[in-house]
C-alpha positions as CSV (number, residue, x, y, z in Angstrom):
1,M,309.7,101.1,88.7
2,K,307.0,103.2,86.9
3,H,305.4,105.8,89.0
4,I,301.7,106.5,89.0
5,F,301.5,110.3,89.0
6,A,298.5,112.1,90.6
7,D,297.2,115.7,90.8
8,L,294.7,115.7,93.6
9,H,293.6,119.3,93.0
10,L,292.7,119.9,89.4
11,R,289.9,122.5,89.3
12,L,287.5,121.6,86.5
13,N,284.2,123.4,85.9
14,P,281.4,120.8,85.6
15,K,279.3,123.3,83.7
16,N,282.0,123.9,81.0
17,L,282.6,120.5,79.6
18,A,284.6,121.8,76.6
19,S,287.1,123.5,78.9
20,A,287.2,120.5,81.3
21,S,287.9,118.2,78.3
22,R,290.9,120.3,77.2
23,I,292.4,120.3,80.7
24,V,292.0,116.6,81.2
25,T,293.5,115.8,77.8
26,K,296.4,118.1,78.6
27,A,296.9,116.4,82.0
28,A,296.9,113.0,80.4
29,S,299.4,114.1,77.7
30,L,301.8,115.4,80.4
31,G,301.9,112.0,82.1
32,Y,299.3,112.1,84.9
33,D,297.5,108.9,85.6
34,L,295.0,110.1,88.2
35,I,293.3,113.4,88.9
36,A,291.0,114.5,91.7
37,V,288.4,117.2,91.0
38,P,287.0,119.3,93.8
39,F,283.2,119.8,93.9
40,L,280.9,121.8,96.1
41,P,279.0,119.8,98.7
42,D,275.7,120.3,96.8
43,T,277.0,119.2,93.4
44,Q,274.7,116.8,91.5
45,K,275.9,113.3,90.8
46,E,275.1,113.8,87.1
47,E,277.7,116.6,86.9
48,M,280.4,114.3,88.4
49,D,279.4,111.5,86.1
50,K,280.0,113.7,83.0
51,L,283.5,114.6,84.2
52,S,284.1,111.0,85.0
53,E,283.3,110.1,81.4
54,I,285.7,112.7,80.1
55,C,288.5,111.2,82.2
56,K,287.6,107.7,81.1
57,S,287.9,108.8,77.4
58,A,291.3,110.3,78.2
59,K,292.3,107.1,80.0
60,I,292.9,108.9,83.3
61,D,291.6,107.8,86.6
62,F,288.9,110.2,88.0
63,V,288.5,110.9,91.8
64,N,285.7,113.0,93.2
65,R,286.6,115.2,96.1
66,V,284.9,117.9,98.1
67,D,286.6,121.0,99.6
68,L,284.9,122.1,102.8
69,Q,285.0,125.7,103.8
70,A,283.3,125.8,107.2
71,R,283.0,129.0,109.3
72,T,282.7,127.2,112.6
73,R,283.9,124.0,114.3
74,D,280.3,122.7,114.6
75,Q,279.6,123.4,110.9
76,L,282.6,121.4,109.9
77,I,281.6,118.4,112.0
78,S,278.1,118.5,110.5
79,Q,279.5,118.6,107.0
80,L,281.9,115.7,107.6
81,R,279.0,113.6,109.0
82,K,276.9,114.2,105.9
83,L,279.5,114.0,103.2
84,R,282.1,111.4,104.3
85,R,280.5,108.5,102.3
86,R,279.6,110.6,99.3
87,Y,283.2,111.6,98.2
88,E,286.4,109.6,97.7
89,L,288.4,112.5,99.1
90,I,287.6,115.2,101.7
91,C,289.7,118.2,102.0
92,V,289.3,121.0,104.5
93,S,290.3,124.5,103.3
94,C,291.6,126.1,106.5
95,E,290.9,129.9,106.7
96,T,291.0,130.1,110.5
97,K,293.0,128.5,113.2
98,E,289.8,127.0,114.8
99,I,289.0,125.2,111.6
100,A,292.6,124.1,111.1
101,R,292.7,122.6,114.6
102,Q,289.4,120.7,114.2
103,A,290.3,119.4,110.8
104,A,293.7,118.2,112.1
105,K,292.2,115.9,114.7
106,D,289.2,114.5,112.8
107,R,290.0,111.2,111.2
108,R,287.4,111.7,108.5
109,V,289.5,114.4,106.9
110,D,291.9,113.3,104.1
111,L,293.6,116.5,103.1
112,I,294.3,119.8,104.9
113,N,294.9,122.7,102.7
114,F,295.9,126.3,103.5
115,P,294.4,128.1,100.5
116,S,296.0,131.5,101.3
117,A,299.4,132.4,100.0
118,D,299.6,134.9,102.8
119,Y,301.9,133.5,105.5
120,T,299.9,135.3,108.2
121,R,296.9,133.1,107.4
122,R,298.6,129.8,107.3
123,F,298.4,127.7,110.5
124,L,300.8,124.7,110.2
125,D,302.6,125.2,113.5
126,K,303.9,122.6,115.9
127,A,300.6,122.3,117.7
128,E,298.7,121.8,114.4
129,A,301.3,119.3,113.3
130,E,301.0,117.2,116.5
131,L,297.3,116.9,115.9
132,I,297.7,115.9,112.2
133,C,300.3,113.3,112.9
134,N,297.8,111.4,115.1
135,S,295.2,111.4,112.3
136,L,295.1,110.0,108.8
137,A,295.3,113.3,107.1
138,A,297.9,114.6,104.7
139,W,299.0,118.2,104.2
140,E,298.3,119.4,100.7
141,I,300.5,122.1,99.1
142,D,299.1,123.8,95.9
143,A,301.8,124.9,93.5
144,K,299.5,127.5,91.9
145,P,301.0,130.5,93.8
146,L,304.4,129.7,92.4
147,F,303.0,130.4,88.9
148,L,301.0,133.5,89.7
149,L,302.9,135.4,92.4
150,E,305.9,137.6,91.7
151,G,308.7,139.3,93.5
152,S,308.5,139.6,97.3
153,S,305.1,138.0,97.5
154,R,306.4,134.8,95.8
155,A,309.5,134.8,98.0
156,R,307.4,135.1,101.2
157,F,305.2,132.3,100.0
158,I,308.2,130.0,99.4
159,S,309.7,130.9,102.7
160,S,306.5,130.1,104.5
161,V,306.0,126.7,102.9
162,R,309.7,125.8,103.5
163,R,309.1,126.5,107.2
164,E,306.0,124.5,107.3
165,I,307.6,121.5,105.5
166,S,310.4,121.5,108.1
167,I,307.7,121.2,110.7
168,A,305.9,118.5,108.7
169,K,309.1,116.5,108.4
170,D,309.7,116.6,112.1
171,F,306.2,115.2,112.8
172,K,306.3,112.7,109.8
173,I,303.2,114.2,108.3
174,P,302.4,112.9,104.8
175,I,302.8,115.7,102.1
176,V,300.8,115.9,98.9
177,I,301.9,118.3,96.1
178,S,299.0,119.3,93.8
179,S,298.6,122.0,91.1
180,G,295.4,123.7,92.3
181,V,295.0,125.2,88.8
182,S,292.0,125.6,86.6
183,N,293.8,126.4,83.4
184,E,295.6,124.0,81.1
185,F,298.4,126.5,80.4
186,L,299.4,126.4,84.1
187,L,299.7,122.6,84.2
188,R,303.3,121.2,84.5
189,K,304.7,117.8,83.8
190,P,305.0,115.5,86.9
191,R,308.8,115.7,86.7
192,E,308.7,119.5,86.5
193,M,306.5,119.5,89.7
194,V,309.2,117.4,91.4
195,A,311.8,120.1,90.4
196,L,309.5,122.9,91.6
197,A,309.1,121.1,95.0
198,G,312.8,121.6,95.5
199,L,312.0,125.2,96.0
200,F,310.1,124.1,99.1
201,G,313.0,122.2,100.4
202,L,311.9,118.7,99.3
203,D,314.5,116.3,97.9
204,E,313.7,114.3,94.8
205,A,312.6,111.2,96.6
206,S,310.3,113.1,98.9
207,A,308.8,115.1,96.0
208,L,308.1,112.0,94.0
209,K,306.4,110.5,97.0
210,A,304.3,113.7,97.3
211,I,302.9,113.5,93.7
212,S,302.8,109.7,93.4
213,T,302.9,107.2,96.3
214,T,301.1,109.3,99.0
215,P,298.1,110.5,96.9
216,V,297.7,107.2,95.1
217,S,297.7,105.2,98.4
218,M,295.2,107.6,99.9
219,V,292.8,107.2,97.1
220,K,293.2,103.4,97.2
221,R,292.6,103.3,100.9
222,N,289.4,105.4,100.7
223,R,288.0,103.4,97.8
224,E,288.3,100.3,99.9
225,K,286.6,102.0,102.9
226,L,283.7,103.1,100.6
227,G,283.2,99.6,99.3
228,P,279.9,97.9,100.4
229,G,281.7,95.1,102.3
230,F,284.0,97.3,104.4
231,V,283.6,97.2,108.2
232,A,287.1,98.1,109.5
233,P,290.7,97.9,108.3
234,G,291.3,94.2,107.6
235,I,287.6,93.3,108.1
236,D,285.2,92.8,105.2
237,V,281.7,91.4,105.0
238,M,281.5,88.2,102.9
239,K,278.2,87.3,101.3
240,E,276.9,83.8,101.5
241,G,276.6,81.9,98.2
242,D,277.0,78.6,96.5
243,D,280.8,78.8,96.8
244,C,280.9,79.5,100.5
């Protein structure tokens, strides 16, 4: 069975289309079928459309995503209320435990990401995992620190993620492996990402799921929800017409 490979965190600059085009072309040549690009909440639709056209030319599926970096619980709730129907994916970058806890229990959140490579600022503990497992969110791990960190810092990062993955497995939390990069030279083939995920303690089947089945299913689910006829899972509005 052919896998559909996804990178849900490919950082493209909408104001530098030449660079964006090079990165998208590289991603397509490496074997990716779908990419999600993070935008700021106030990004104009015209900028998203330009990147969408670049992806279309490269025959790669484009997904718009927003990364929320709230300072307080109330600010996060307000952002989610305003932006949920504007973006296909919503990720919350968790810089504090308060934000991590709120994101974990809000069903409007698709991805939870701990952007810091510092294990003292990562918050996937058992209490957090219990909240996530009762929502629809997945835990996203960026591979970027693997490419940039060295020595003891890299070792601590790997150790921290391995510990978190053990917790995620216990609570059956969906895992997504993304690149998190903004440079085409840091991109890796999907199968190389699978091998790198082994450093985090994921077996081959789990790693493939994390860069294929889980992210692709998430995008499909959200696109259905954002459709004009969606009411609730399994319920759609049918328009009257001559064929009804």
